[in-house]
Every structure is written in structure tokens, then in C-alpha cells.
All heavy atoms as an XYZ file, in Angstrom:
698
protein
N      -9.395      3.619      9.191
C      -8.854      2.302      9.056
C      -7.449      2.378      8.276
O      -7.042      1.340      7.744
C      -9.786      1.359      8.387
C      -9.372     -0.045      8.298
S     -10.571     -1.082      7.569
C      -9.640     -2.573      7.480
N      -6.901      3.527      8.246
C      -5.598      3.633      7.604
C      -4.545      3.044      8.366
O      -4.392      3.323      9.646
C      -5.285      5.078      7.296
C      -6.086      5.674      6.126
O      -6.606      4.826      5.373
N      -6.190      6.962      6.118
N      -3.675      2.197      7.814
C      -2.561      1.588      8.592
C      -1.317      2.189      8.011
O      -1.299      2.746      6.870
C      -2.639      0.080      8.260
C      -3.788     -0.717      8.706
S      -3.751     -2.432      8.215
C      -2.640     -3.116      9.379
N      -0.263      2.157      8.768
C       0.985      2.631      8.286
C       1.432      1.725      7.277
O       1.274      0.522      7.307
C       1.957      2.808      9.521
C       1.513      3.833     10.449
C       2.527      3.978     11.543
C       2.196      5.080     12.525
N       3.170      5.230     13.549
N       2.337      2.186      6.378
C       2.892      1.406      5.302
C       3.729      0.248      5.873
O       3.607     -0.865      5.341
C       3.720      2.244      4.316
C       2.769      3.213      3.621
C       4.490      1.319      3.359
C       3.512      4.193      2.707
N       4.460      0.530      6.895
C       5.316     -0.459      7.481
C       4.454     -1.684      8.014
O       4.748     -2.833      7.797
C       6.175      0.082      8.634
C       7.145     -0.841      9.174
C       7.963     -0.094     10.249
C       9.028     -1.009     10.873
N       9.887     -0.331     11.817
N       3.318     -1.350      8.616
C       2.438     -2.375      9.111
C       1.868     -3.199      7.968
O       1.741     -4.427      8.075
C       1.218     -1.777      9.981
C       1.763     -1.177     11.213
O       2.829     -1.522     11.697
O       1.057     -0.223     11.748
N       1.420     -2.517      6.908
C       0.904     -3.149      5.754
C       1.960     -4.085      5.085
O       1.660     -5.249      4.664
C       0.425     -2.229      4.690
C      -0.826     -1.420      5.060
C      -1.055     -0.251      4.102
C      -2.029     -2.332      5.105
N       3.148     -3.601      4.997
C       4.214     -4.490      4.455
C       4.425     -5.736      5.224
O       4.544     -6.814      4.734
C       5.530     -3.664      4.381
C       5.537     -2.655      3.308
S       7.045     -1.557      3.201
C       8.332     -2.606      3.689
N       4.441     -5.588      6.670
C       4.634     -6.725      7.453
C       3.474     -7.746      7.324
O       3.606     -8.903      7.289
C       4.725     -6.277      8.912
C       6.040     -5.594      9.206
C       6.117     -4.999     10.640
O       5.102     -5.134     11.424
O       7.078     -4.349     10.941
N       2.232     -7.214      7.259
C       1.085     -8.096      7.065
C       1.107     -8.856      5.802
O       0.873     -9.985      5.806
C      -0.176     -7.242      7.175
C      -0.537     -6.770      8.563
O      -0.017     -7.331      9.535
N      -1.430     -5.791      8.578
N       1.474     -8.164      4.739
C       1.569     -8.885      3.405
C       2.704     -9.885      3.409
O       2.501    -10.987      2.980
C       1.717     -7.793      2.234
C       0.417     -7.025      2.075
C       2.157     -8.489      0.991
C       0.498     -5.811      1.182
N       3.887     -9.570      3.962
C       4.929    -10.469      4.028
C       4.606    -11.686      4.834
O       4.891    -12.827      4.467
C       6.197     -9.805      4.529
C       6.838     -8.879      3.517
O       6.524     -9.062      2.263
O       7.574     -8.009      3.930
N       3.950    -11.517      5.965
C       3.491    -12.621      6.803
C       2.524    -13.469      6.096
O       2.600    -14.714      6.161
C       2.787    -12.140      8.103
C       3.793    -11.427      9.070
O       5.031    -11.612      8.933
O       3.318    -10.713     10.019
N       1.656    -12.875      5.310
C       0.596    -13.652      4.555
C       1.374    -14.580      3.544
O       1.010    -15.688      3.371
C      -0.335    -12.647      3.877
C      -1.283    -13.430      3.027
C      -2.451    -14.010      3.550
C      -1.103    -13.492      1.652
C      -3.357    -14.617      2.776
C      -2.086    -14.124      0.867
C      -3.193    -14.716      1.384
N       2.305    -13.926      2.764
C       2.973    -14.760      1.771
C       3.902    -15.862      2.259
O       4.215    -16.739      1.527
C       3.726    -13.786      0.826
C       2.793    -12.893      0.030
C       3.103    -11.564     -0.138
C       1.585    -13.353     -0.519
C       2.275    -10.725     -0.856
C       0.725    -12.548     -1.241
C       1.073    -11.186     -1.407
N       4.306    -15.772      3.506
C       5.120    -16.725      4.182
C       4.264    -18.018      4.584
O       4.846    -19.010      4.965
C       5.800    -16.198      5.389
C       6.981    -15.195      4.890
O       7.414    -15.268      3.795
O       7.361    -14.470      5.832
N       2.956    -17.937      4.582
C       2.131    -19.059      5.017
C       2.037    -20.056      3.912
O       2.242    -19.822      2.728
C       0.684    -18.523      5.350
C       0.555    -17.494      6.470
C      -0.789    -17.034      6.526
C       1.010    -18.083      7.790
N       1.669    -21.251      4.302
C       1.427    -22.347      3.367
C       0.163    -22.050      2.533
O      -0.603    -21.173      2.946
C       1.174    -23.701      4.085
O      -0.052    -23.651      4.758
N       0.074    -22.732      1.445
C      -1.094    -22.434      0.446
C      -2.453    -22.698      1.231
O      -3.335    -21.909      1.029
C      -0.983    -23.347     -0.770
C       0.128    -23.075     -1.703
C      -0.049    -21.690     -2.328
C       1.139    -21.500     -3.284
N       1.109    -20.204     -3.915
N      -2.524    -23.699      2.043
C      -3.738    -24.075      2.771
C      -4.130    -22.960      3.684
O      -5.315    -22.465      3.774
C      -3.593    -25.329      3.525
C      -4.888    -25.799      4.146
C      -4.726    -27.170      4.755
C      -6.097    -27.755      5.290
N      -5.892    -29.014      5.917
N      -3.149    -22.411      4.471
C      -3.393    -21.301      5.376
C      -3.701    -20.016      4.658
O      -4.467    -19.195      5.100
C      -2.213    -21.154      6.270
C      -2.081    -22.230      7.336
C      -1.007    -21.938      8.277
C      -0.939    -23.077      9.277
N       0.238    -22.868     10.224
N      -3.110    -19.843      3.452
C      -3.384    -18.671      2.716
C      -4.858    -18.575      2.244
O      -5.465    -17.465      2.258
C      -2.523    -18.611      1.356
C      -1.076    -18.180      1.666
C      -0.323    -17.957      0.381
O      -0.902    -18.080     -0.691
N       1.018    -17.819      0.561
N      -5.417    -19.695      1.969
C      -6.886    -19.701      1.649
C      -7.798    -19.203      2.772
O      -8.709    -18.511      2.541
C      -7.284    -21.092      1.288
C      -6.756    -21.547     -0.102
C      -7.280    -22.983     -0.456
C      -6.686    -23.435     -1.710
N      -7.044    -24.814     -2.093
N      -7.320    -19.494      3.942
C      -8.098    -19.060      5.150
C      -7.852    -17.498      5.388
O      -8.576    -16.904      6.104
C      -7.609    -19.800      6.334
C      -7.996    -21.265      6.306
O      -8.937    -21.661      5.609
N      -7.217    -22.155      6.953
N      -6.855    -16.980      4.838
C      -6.516    -15.543      5.029
C      -6.908    -14.652      3.913
O      -6.589    -13.517      3.884
C      -4.959    -15.425      5.262
C      -4.420    -16.203      6.436
C      -4.600    -15.469      7.670
C      -3.927    -16.205      8.790
N      -3.874    -15.405     10.017
N      -7.660    -15.179      2.977
C      -8.057    -14.385      1.806
C      -8.758    -13.138      2.200
O      -8.581    -11.980      1.618
C      -8.989    -15.107      0.785
C      -8.242    -16.250      0.084
C      -7.483    -15.626     -1.068
N      -6.821    -16.718     -1.736
C      -5.611    -16.572     -2.333
N      -4.984    -15.416     -2.360
N      -5.066    -17.542     -2.902
N      -9.663    -13.184      3.171
C     -10.385    -11.965      3.615
C      -9.444    -10.901      4.121
O      -9.638     -9.731      3.829
C     -11.430    -12.322      4.687
C     -12.576    -13.175      4.174
O     -12.814    -13.110      2.918
O     -13.211    -13.826      4.874
N      -8.514    -11.303      4.831
C      -7.485    -10.359      5.415
C      -6.771     -9.656      4.265
O      -6.508     -8.490      4.317
C      -6.545    -10.952      6.379
C      -7.073    -11.293      7.690
C      -5.954    -11.686      8.652
C      -6.611    -11.899     10.066
N      -5.518    -12.299     10.982
N      -6.427    -10.463      3.264
C      -5.699     -9.951      2.094
C      -6.523     -8.945      1.388
O      -6.051     -7.808      0.995
C      -5.243    -11.001      1.177
C      -4.531    -10.625     -0.122
C      -3.228     -9.887      0.237
C      -4.205    -11.763     -0.990
N      -7.831     -9.228      1.230
C      -8.776     -8.267      0.585
C      -8.809     -6.973      1.357
O      -8.891     -5.899      0.807
C     -10.077     -8.921      0.368
C     -10.131     -9.966     -0.644
C     -11.486    -10.598     -0.807
C     -11.434    -11.747     -1.834
N     -12.730    -12.426     -1.940
N      -8.801     -7.034      2.672
C      -8.842     -5.834      3.456
C      -7.577     -5.084      3.419
O      -7.606     -3.827      3.313
C      -9.118     -6.224      5.011
C     -10.451     -6.664      5.273
C     -10.619     -7.024      6.689
C     -12.035     -7.589      7.012
N     -12.195     -8.005      8.451
N      -6.430     -5.727      3.295
C      -5.139     -5.154      3.094
C      -5.150     -4.429      1.698
O      -4.629     -3.244      1.610
C      -4.012     -6.095      3.199
C      -3.691     -6.500      4.600
S      -2.205     -7.569      4.626
C      -2.910     -9.151      4.532
N      -5.637     -5.020      0.702
C      -5.687     -4.441     -0.619
C      -6.522     -3.193     -0.622
O      -6.220     -2.171     -1.124
C      -6.253     -5.422     -1.662
C      -5.166     -6.495     -1.934
C      -6.562     -4.748     -2.994
C      -5.623     -7.655     -2.727
N      -7.666     -3.283      0.079
C      -8.527     -2.129      0.147
C      -7.910     -0.941      0.909
O      -7.930      0.190      0.427
C      -9.845     -2.474      0.886
C     -10.825     -1.412      1.144
C     -11.430     -0.817     -0.084
C     -12.515      0.230      0.290
N     -12.472      1.346     -0.630
N      -7.211     -1.275      1.984
C      -6.430     -0.272      2.738
C      -5.351      0.302      1.927
O      -5.134      1.620      1.923
C      -5.847     -0.904      4.012
O      -5.193      0.005      4.754
N      -4.666     -0.501      1.108
C      -3.600      0.055      0.230
C      -4.204      0.973     -0.831
O      -3.592      1.945     -1.181
C      -2.817     -1.052     -0.395
C      -1.758     -1.801      0.443
C      -1.276     -3.036     -0.269
C      -0.566     -0.870      0.774
N      -5.314      0.552     -1.379
C      -5.943      1.439     -2.406
C      -6.406      2.769     -1.785
O      -6.249      3.836     -2.419
C      -7.161      0.653     -3.013
C      -6.742     -0.430     -3.960
C      -7.876     -1.238     -4.401
O      -9.023     -1.261     -3.821
O      -7.719     -2.014     -5.408
N      -6.886      2.731     -0.532
C      -7.311      3.863      0.138
C      -6.123      4.818      0.363
O      -6.146      6.058      0.144
C      -8.013      3.638      1.417
C      -9.382      2.955      1.231
O      -9.964      3.038      0.139
O      -9.893      2.436      2.194
N      -5.044      4.204      0.896
C      -3.780      4.941      1.081
C      -3.214      5.558     -0.204
O      -2.744      6.763     -0.183
C      -2.757      3.984      1.742
C      -1.454      4.685      2.073
C      -1.591      5.496      3.295
C      -0.149      6.012      3.666
N      -0.271      6.989      4.729
N      -3.306      4.801     -1.221
C      -2.804      5.340     -2.549
C      -3.586      6.576     -3.003
O      -3.038      7.632     -3.392
C      -2.941      4.216     -3.576
C      -2.450      4.574     -4.966
C      -2.617      3.405     -5.956
C      -2.278      3.766     -7.322
N      -2.499      2.624     -8.245
N      -4.966      6.478     -2.897
C      -5.781      7.649     -3.193
C      -5.533      8.896     -2.299
O      -5.484     10.005     -2.824
C      -7.266      7.270     -3.168
C      -7.671      6.312     -4.266
C      -7.443      6.882     -5.633
O      -7.750      8.042     -5.868
O      -6.907      6.059     -6.543
N      -5.332      8.571     -1.093
C      -4.942      9.702     -0.134
C      -3.692     10.335     -0.528
O      -3.528     11.570     -0.486
C      -4.927      9.228      1.321
C      -6.279      8.790      1.882
O      -7.371      9.146      1.295
O      -6.351      8.043      2.885
N      -2.718      9.543     -0.788
C      -1.453     10.050     -1.186
C      -1.458     10.846     -2.452
O      -0.829     11.923     -2.637
C      -0.376      8.968     -1.361
C       0.259      8.388     -0.093
C       1.052      7.080     -0.405
C       1.032      9.366      0.605
N      -2.257     10.358     -3.403
C      -2.403     11.122     -4.676
C      -2.959     12.549     -4.389
O      -2.393     13.485     -5.035
C      -3.431     10.387     -5.537
C      -2.893      9.629     -6.684
C      -4.063      9.136     -7.557
C      -3.738      7.818     -8.220
N      -4.689      7.350     -9.145
N      -3.907     12.647     -3.528
C      -4.454     13.962     -3.358
C      -3.444     14.882     -2.601
O      -3.317     16.033     -2.858
C      -5.751     13.761     -2.457
C      -6.867     13.189     -3.184
C      -8.066     12.974     -2.289
O      -8.070     13.178     -1.103
N      -9.167     12.445     -2.874
N      -2.755     14.314     -1.611
C      -1.734     15.117     -0.910
C      -0.601     15.493     -1.832
O      -0.122     16.658     -1.757
C      -1.213     14.321      0.270
C      -0.047     15.047      0.957
C      -2.294     14.035      1.352
N      -0.199     14.599     -2.717
C       0.895     14.949     -3.646
C       0.399     16.025     -4.550
O       1.214     16.989     -4.841
C       1.337     13.729     -4.512
C       2.061     12.672     -3.589
C       2.157     14.010     -5.643
C       2.280     11.349     -4.167
N      -0.814     16.012     -5.028
C      -1.236     17.021     -5.903
C      -1.246     18.394     -5.264
O      -0.801     19.453     -5.805
C      -2.720     16.727     -6.429
C      -2.833     15.746     -7.497
C      -4.194     15.581     -7.914
N      -4.285     14.426     -8.766
C      -5.257     13.443     -8.775
N      -6.285     13.589     -7.957
N      -5.243     12.503     -9.605
N      -1.750     18.374     -3.948
C      -1.721     19.669     -3.246
C      -0.337     20.217     -3.039
O      -0.020     21.387     -3.201
C      -2.469     19.505     -1.988
C      -3.905     19.361     -2.033
C      -4.611     19.114     -0.674
C      -5.997     18.814     -0.835
N      -6.721     18.561      0.453
N       0.528     19.295     -2.667
C       2.000     19.661     -2.355
C       2.663     20.085     -3.692
O       3.444     21.099     -3.751
C       2.752     18.550     -1.706
C       4.111     18.906     -1.300
C       4.186     19.998     -0.188
O       3.242     20.073      0.591
O       5.110     20.800     -0.216
N       2.426     19.401     -4.733
C       3.050     19.746     -6.027
C       2.593     21.080     -6.572
O       3.391     21.766     -7.213
C       2.749     18.669     -7.035
N       1.358     21.584     -6.264
C       0.919     22.862     -6.602
C       1.685     23.952     -5.888
O       1.855     25.036     -6.406
C      -0.589     22.957     -6.310
C      -1.419     22.352     -7.327
O      -0.999     22.015     -8.468
N      -2.601     21.964     -6.861
N       2.142     23.675     -4.702
C       2.938     24.606     -3.890
C       4.387     24.569     -4.399
O       4.972     25.636     -4.613
C       2.795     24.318     -2.349
C       1.493     24.608     -1.847
C       1.458     24.664     -0.350
N       1.946     23.490      0.195
C       2.223     23.269      1.475
N       2.051     24.245      2.305
N       2.647     22.114      1.941
N       5.055     23.353     -4.397
C       6.433     23.296     -4.820
C       6.744     21.857     -5.194
O       6.812     20.952     -4.406
C       7.322     23.717     -3.632
C       8.734     23.761     -3.947
O       9.096     23.682     -5.206
O       9.642     23.886     -3.122
N       6.886     21.672     -6.543
C       7.196     20.363     -7.016
C       8.528     19.746     -6.618
O       8.671     18.524     -6.594
C       7.109     20.293     -8.558
C       5.717     20.529     -9.132
C       5.706     20.493    -10.642
C       4.344     20.596    -11.108
N       4.247     20.462    -12.569
N       9.439     20.578     -6.263
C      10.767     20.163     -5.910
C      11.023     20.077     -4.391
O      12.205     19.976     -4.025
C      11.812     20.982     -6.650
C      11.727     20.874     -8.130
C      12.798     21.636     -8.808
C      12.748     21.545    -10.273
N      13.754     22.141    -10.970
N       9.999     20.204     -3.649
C      10.229     20.158     -2.232
C      10.514     18.789     -1.668
O      10.229     17.755     -2.323
C       8.911     20.645     -1.475
O       7.947     19.735     -1.539
N      11.142     18.737     -0.506
C      11.444     17.458      0.035
C      10.204     16.742      0.443
O      10.189     15.474      0.313
C      12.343     17.726      1.373
C      12.684     16.495      2.106
C      14.203     16.246      1.936
C      14.573     15.123      2.830
N      15.732     14.440      2.317
N       9.208     17.387      0.854
C       7.960     16.709      1.282
C       7.339     16.046      0.072
O       6.891     14.849      0.061
C       6.910     17.766      1.829
C       7.474     18.332      3.172
C       5.581     17.153      2.033
C       6.660     19.539      3.657
N       7.330     16.752     -1.059
C       6.777     16.175     -2.314
C       7.533     14.881     -2.744
O       6.977     13.887     -3.148
C       6.777     17.185     -3.431
S       5.752     16.708     -4.850
N       8.874     15.003     -2.659
C       9.796     13.948     -2.953
C       9.461     12.634     -2.033
O       9.258     11.537     -2.668
C      11.211     14.347     -2.840
C      12.226     13.233     -3.016
C      12.592     12.751     -4.303
C      12.783     12.686     -1.974
C      13.436     11.669     -4.480
C      13.699     11.648     -2.122
C      14.043     11.136     -3.362
O      14.966     10.182     -3.569
N       9.298     12.890     -0.830
C       9.056     11.760      0.163
C       7.657     11.166     -0.126
O       7.473     10.021     -0.036
C       9.165     12.276      1.568
C      10.627     12.496      1.980
O      11.513     11.968      1.379
N      10.877     13.391      2.896
N       6.726     12.039     -0.407
C       5.319     11.573     -0.705
C       5.341     10.722     -1.992
O       4.691      9.651     -2.050
C       4.376     12.719     -0.891
C       3.997     13.472      0.436
C       3.230     14.701      0.057
C       3.209     12.566      1.405
N       6.089     11.112     -2.940
C       6.225     10.353     -4.175
C       6.856      8.946     -3.970
O       6.409      7.963     -4.505
C       7.027     11.132     -5.271
S       6.038     12.524     -5.955
N       7.864      8.948     -3.149
C       8.521      7.638     -2.773
C       7.582      6.796     -2.068
O       7.566      5.568     -2.305
C       9.794      7.915     -1.964
C      10.996      8.528     -2.753
C      12.231      8.691     -1.866
C      12.745      7.287     -1.574
N      14.065      7.311     -0.871
N       6.798      7.328     -1.175
C       5.785      6.613     -0.435
C       4.725      6.023     -1.352
O       4.386      4.822     -1.241
C       5.217      7.413      0.667
C       4.229      6.699      1.628
C       3.698      7.578      2.747
O       4.309      8.712      2.941
O       2.839      7.097      3.429
N       4.318      6.896     -2.271
C       3.286      6.489     -3.292
C       3.860      5.279     -4.048
O       3.145      4.297     -4.363
C       2.967      7.598     -4.218
C       2.008      7.266     -5.226
C       0.631      7.321     -4.957
C       2.335      7.021     -6.527
C      -0.312      6.957     -5.882
C       1.455      6.698     -7.540
C       0.050      6.659     -7.196
N       5.064      5.333     -4.524
C       5.669      4.190     -5.389
C       5.723      2.920     -4.521
O       5.413      1.859     -4.951
C       7.029      4.601     -5.787
C       7.069      5.585     -6.884
C       8.465      5.979     -7.300
C       8.460      7.101     -8.309
N       9.810      7.449     -8.699
N       6.024      3.054     -3.246
C       6.140      1.813     -2.323
C       4.730      1.303     -2.164
O       4.538      0.036     -2.213
C       6.695      2.250     -0.939
N       3.754      2.099     -1.950
C       2.345      1.559     -1.770
C       1.942      0.955     -3.038
O       1.272     -0.121     -3.041
C       1.430      2.759     -1.449
C      -0.062      2.345     -1.538
C       1.715      3.202      0.012
N       2.246      1.568     -4.252
C       1.858      1.043     -5.561
C       2.535     -0.397     -5.737
O       1.866     -1.273     -6.172
C       2.271      1.952     -6.619
C       1.343      1.859     -7.869
O       0.277      1.438     -7.799
N       2.000      2.203     -8.953
N       3.818     -0.582     -5.321
C       4.430     -1.818     -5.454
C       3.758     -2.849     -4.573
O       3.518     -4.018     -5.041
C       5.841     -1.645     -5.169
C       6.736     -1.199     -6.231
C       8.238     -1.226     -5.845
C       9.124     -0.669     -6.891
N      10.521     -0.750     -6.589
N       3.479     -2.500     -3.391
C       2.773     -3.432     -2.419
C       1.418     -3.814     -2.989
O       1.018     -4.968     -2.872
C       2.695     -2.818     -1.053
C       3.945     -2.668     -0.203
C       3.703     -1.880      0.956
C       4.472     -4.048      0.158
N       0.712     -2.924     -3.546
C      -0.581     -3.163     -4.072
C      -0.570     -4.139     -5.226
O      -1.301     -5.078     -5.327
C      -1.250     -1.867     -4.451
C      -2.733     -1.902     -4.906
C      -3.593     -2.427     -3.811
C      -3.152     -0.476     -5.192
N       0.365     -3.945     -6.153
C       0.523     -4.833     -7.244
C       0.951     -6.207     -6.830
O       0.431     -7.205     -7.274
C       1.651     -4.270     -8.204
C       1.190     -3.136     -9.050
C       2.283     -2.687    -10.023
C       1.852     -1.478    -10.854
N       2.868     -1.008    -11.609
N       1.838     -6.337     -5.756
C       2.214     -7.606     -5.268
C       1.007     -8.288     -4.702
O       0.828     -9.574     -4.828
C       3.390     -7.388     -4.165
C       3.857     -8.653     -3.623
C       5.052     -8.340     -2.603
C       5.558     -9.608     -1.982
N       6.679     -9.252     -1.090
N       0.265     -7.591     -3.834
C      -0.918     -8.166     -3.175
C      -1.944     -8.653     -4.178
O      -2.534     -9.732     -4.007
C      -1.463     -7.231     -2.197
N      -2.173     -7.827     -5.173
C      -3.184     -8.194     -6.192
C      -2.742     -9.412     -7.000
O      -3.530    -10.244     -7.344
C      -3.471     -6.964     -7.157
C      -4.358     -5.909     -6.527
C      -4.605     -4.796     -7.555
C      -5.563     -3.777     -6.922
N      -5.891     -2.705     -7.863
N      -1.448     -9.446     -7.286
C      -0.942    -10.606     -8.087
C      -1.132    -11.889     -7.264
O      -1.537    -12.900     -7.813
C       0.604    -10.355     -8.373
C       1.232    -11.455     -9.167
C       2.613    -11.139     -9.473
C       3.279    -12.271    -10.212
N       4.693    -11.977    -10.418
N      -0.906    -11.879     -5.985
C      -0.993    -13.044     -5.136
C      -2.503    -13.363     -4.832
O      -2.793    -14.503     -4.574
C      -0.293    -12.888     -3.827
C       1.231    -12.719     -3.994
C       1.780    -14.053     -4.253
N       2.072    -14.759     -3.068
C       2.946    -15.712     -2.977
N       3.702    -16.041     -3.969
N       3.184    -16.254     -1.812
N      -3.342    -12.317     -4.971
C      -4.754    -12.602     -4.728
C      -5.461    -13.262     -5.853
O      -6.448    -14.045     -5.679
C      -5.458    -11.206     -4.485
C      -6.832    -11.434     -3.875
O      -7.164    -12.425     -3.188
N      -7.694    -10.592     -4.265
N      -4.912    -13.098     -7.059
C      -5.566    -13.797     -8.163
C      -5.184    -15.166     -8.415
O      -4.454    -15.800     -7.863
C      -5.302    -13.010     -9.445
O      -3.970    -12.795     -9.663
């Protein structure tokens, strides 16, 4: 059930563009998106650890870290709006 980050960003942005009444109807979807982001974050952590053990300064490690930061920001934004 892993979604691409771009798809998750679009889903979250679409959700936040809705009226408050419609947002209430979409809470379940938001919870699923949060779960998916948390799963993605954990997967990225593991991959970053493996890649960092090989070469901390590699382009792959750099890109994974940037992706991790983006996922983390999206997760914080989604959790903030969920509460």
C-alpha cells in the first residue's frame, strides 16, 4: 500500500482545500494517508541506514535524506490538521 510521495502530497493538498464540513467526511482517508506516510518514513529510515553504512556522502544517500525530510514535513502537516 505504499504510495509515491507525489501522490501523497496531492492527496493531502486536495484534502486541505476542502471545506470544513467535507473534511470531516474525509477523516478516514487522512488517517490512511498518515499511516502510509509513517510506513514510508520507516522504510526510508531503514534504506538510509543501509546506504549510509556503505557511503554516507553518496548521491543516493543524499536523495534519500531529502525524501525523508519531505515525508517528515508532510507527516507533521497531516497530523497537525488531523488534531
